C-alpha positions in Angstrom: 2.9 -18.3 -52.2 -1.0 -19.2 -52.9 0.0 -22.5 -50.2 3.0 -21.0 -48.6 -0.3 -18.5 -47.4 -2.9 -21.3 -47.0 -0.1 -22.8 -44.5 0.0 -19.5 -42.6 -3.5 -18.8 -42.3 -4.2 -22.8 -41.3 -1.3 -22.3 -38.3 -3.8 -19.1 -36.7 -5.4 -20.5 -33.4 -8.8 -20.6 -33.7 -11.1 -17.3 -32.0 -11.8 -18.3 -28.4 -15.6 -19.6 -27.6 -16.7 -16.6 -25.8 -18.3 -17.0 -22.5 -21.8 -16.7 -21.5 -20.6 -16.1 -18.3 -22.6 -12.5 -16.3 -19.2 -11.1 -15.7 -17.7 -11.8 -19.1 -20.8 -10.7 -21.0 -21.0 -7.3 -18.7 -17.4 -6.1 -19.6 -16.5 -7.6 -23.3 -15.4 -10.9 -22.0 -12.7 -8.6 -20.2 -13.0 -9.9 -15.7 -11.7 -6.3 -14.2 -9.7 -6.2 -11.3 -9.1 -3.5 -8.6 -5.7 -2.7 -7.8 -3.1 -0.3 -5.4 0.2 -0.1 -5.9 2.6 1.7 -2.8 6.0 2.3 -3.8 9.5 4.2 -4.1 9.1 6.3 -6.5 7.2 6.8 -9.9 9.5 5.5 -12.2 8.5 1.8 -12.6 11.5 0.5 -13.7 14.2 1.9 -11.5 11.7 2.5 -7.9 10.7 -0.6 -5.5 7.5 -1.8 -5.7 6.9 -2.4 -1.8 3.1 -3.3 -1.9 0.5 -4.5 -3.5 -3.5 -4.7 -2.6 -6.3 -6.7 -5.5 -9.8 -6.9 -5.1 -11.8 -9.1 -7.8 -15.0 -8.3 -8.7 -18.5 -10.3 -8.9 -22.3 -9.8 -10.1 -24.9 -10.1 -7.7 -28.3 -11.8 -8.1 -29.6 -8.2 -9.1 -27.1 -8.0 -11.3 -25.1 -5.4 -9.3 -21.2 -5.4 -9.2 -19.9 -6.1 -5.6 -16.3 -7.1 -4.2 -15.1 -10.7 -4.1 -11.5 -11.9 -3.5 -9.0 -9.7 -1.6 -5.4 -10.3 -1.8 -2.9 -8.1 -0.4 1.0 -8.2 0.8 3.5 -6.1 2.1 6.7 -6.7 -1.3 10.6 -6.6 -1.0 12.3 -4.5 -3.0 14.2 -5.9 -6.4 17.7 -5.7 -5.8 19.4 -2.5 -7.1 16.0 -0.6 -6.7 15.5 2.6 -6.2 13.6 4.4 -3.1 13.0 7.4 -2.9 12.2 9.0 1.0 10.0 11.9 -0.5 8.1 8.4 -1.7 7.8 7.1 2.5 6.7 10.1 3.4 3.5 10.2 1.6 3.1 6.0 2.1 4.6 5.6 5.5 6.1 2.7 4.6 9.2 1.3 6.8 10.9 -1.4 3.7 13.1 -2.8 6.0 11.2 -3.1 8.9 12.0 -6.6 10.3 8.2 -7.2 11.2 6.8 -7.0 7.9 6.8 -9.6 6.8 7.3 -8.8 3.0 7.7 -11.7 0.5 10.5 -11.5 -2.6 8.7 -9.7 -5.5 7.9 -12.9 -7.5 6.2 -14.7 -5.2 3.8 -12.0 -4.1 3.1 -11.7 -8.2 2.3 -15.3 -8.0 0.1 -15.1 -5.1 -2.0 -12.2 -7.0 -1.5 -14.3 -9.6 -3.3 -17.6 -8.7 -6.5 -15.7 -7.4 -6.8 -14.0 -10.4 -6.0 -16.3 -12.4 -9.0 -18.3 -10.5 -11.4 -15.9 -11.2 -11.1 -15.8 -14.8 -11.6 -19.6 -14.8 -14.4 -19.3 -13.1 -16.4 -16.8 -14.9 -14.6 -17.7 -18.3 -13.4 -14.3 -19.3 -9.8 -13.6 -21.7 -7.9 -11.4 -19.6 -8.1 -9.7 -16.2 -8.4 -5.9 -16.9 -7.1 -3.5 -14.1 -9.0 -0.7 -12.8 -7.4 1.5 -10.5 -6.8 5.3 -9.7 -5.3 7.0 -12.1 -4.6 3.4 -13.1 -2.0 3.4 -15.8 0.1 4.5 -12.6 -0.1 1.1 -11.0 -1.0 -0.9 -14.2 2.6 0.7 -15.4 4.7 -1.2 -11.9 2.4 -4.1 -11.9 4.0 -5.3 -15.4 7.2 -4.2 -15.6 7.0 -6.0 -12.2 6.3 -8.8 -14.5 8.5 -8.4 -17.1 11.2 -8.1 -14.4 10.7 -11.6 -13.1 9.8 -13.2 -16.7 6.8 -14.3 -15.1 3.0 -14.1 -17.7 0.7 -11.9 -16.2 -3.1 -12.2 -16.5 -3.6 -8.4 -17.1 -4.4 -7.0 -20.1 -0.9 -4.9 -21.2 -2.3 -1.5 -21.7 -6.6 -1.4 -21.0 -7.6 -0.9 -17.8 -10.5 1.1 -16.3 -9.5 4.6 -14.6 -11.6 5.2 -11.4 -10.2 9.0 -12.0 -11.4 9.4 -15.1 -14.8 8.2 -14.3 -15.2 10.1 -11.5 -14.8 13.3 -13.4 -17.7 11.8 -15.7 -20.1 10.4 -12.7 -19.3 13.4 -9.8 -17.0 15.8 -11.5 -14.4 15.2 -8.9 -10.7 13.6 -10.1 -9.3 13.5 -6.3 -10.0 9.8 -5.0 -10.8 11.5 -1.3 -13.6 13.7 -3.2 -15.5 11.3 -5.8 -15.5 9.3 -2.4 -17.5 12.2 -0.3 -19.6 13.3 -3.6 -20.4 9.1 -3.9 -21.6 8.9 -0.5 -18.6 6.9 1.0 -16.5 6.8 3.4 -13.3 7.9 3.5 -10.7 8.5 6.4 -7.7 10.2 4.7 -5.5 8.8 8.0 -6.1 5.1 6.3 -4.9 7.2 2.9 -1.7 5.4 1.0 -2.0 2.1 2.4 -2.6 -0.5 -1.1 -5.3 -2.6 0.7 -7.4 1.1 2.0 -7.0 2.0 -0.8 -8.4 -0.6 -3.0 -11.2 -0.7 -1.2 -12.1 2.5 -1.1 -11.2 2.5 -5.0 -13.5 -0.9 -5.7 -16.3 0.3 -4.2 -16.2 3.6 -6.2 -15.8 1.8 -9.6 -18.8 -0.3 -8.3 -21.0 2.8 -7.3 -20.6 4.8 -10.8 -20.5 1.4 -12.2 -24.2 0.4 -10.8 -25.5 3.6 -11.2 -25.0 3.2 -15.0 -26.4 -0.4 -14.6 -29.7 1.3 -13.2 -30.6 3.9 -16.8 -28.9 1.8 -18.9 -29.4 -2.5 -19.1 -26.1 -3.5 -21.1 -27.6 -5.5 -24.7 
């Protein structure tokens, strides 16, 4: 029994060396990536993923957070996907429009993963952590699509940074438009429910809150 236990212990991978990159040190070896998805409903297993946008972040010379790289694309609904007309009435997407230039789901995910993995390599961060407004919704669709395509994901499976929660703390507002106004960030309701626009505004909000905290508390 003792020999068997020793064998099991020896097979374990050694702990990964921590990165000294400022981004890795700022967020506990994780890389925040802001994401918004537009979908054909609320059920990630059944409803179509129709649009993705993702923005990576970096620290400037004063250690303040700012947007870095951006990826966005329309996505073809997977075979057999449900598309709820009520969802389309909100996001304004026309899934079968000939000039939508949507990518297949696996291609869209791979291109987004490539951008994120390049940032992970640059910073030495161990995993990406999804930042979103009501982030569990976006994470559930991303992870379900990744599993459906039998791909590995750079995202942590359940940890996320939710700007609805953070905005409730910082600005006493959880609705994105109201939180942005409280934060002094311009917001055009006509552009809302575009994955790219919502991601850009969520990134601004997240950076604003993190940088406010940075001004009063320097992380050890």
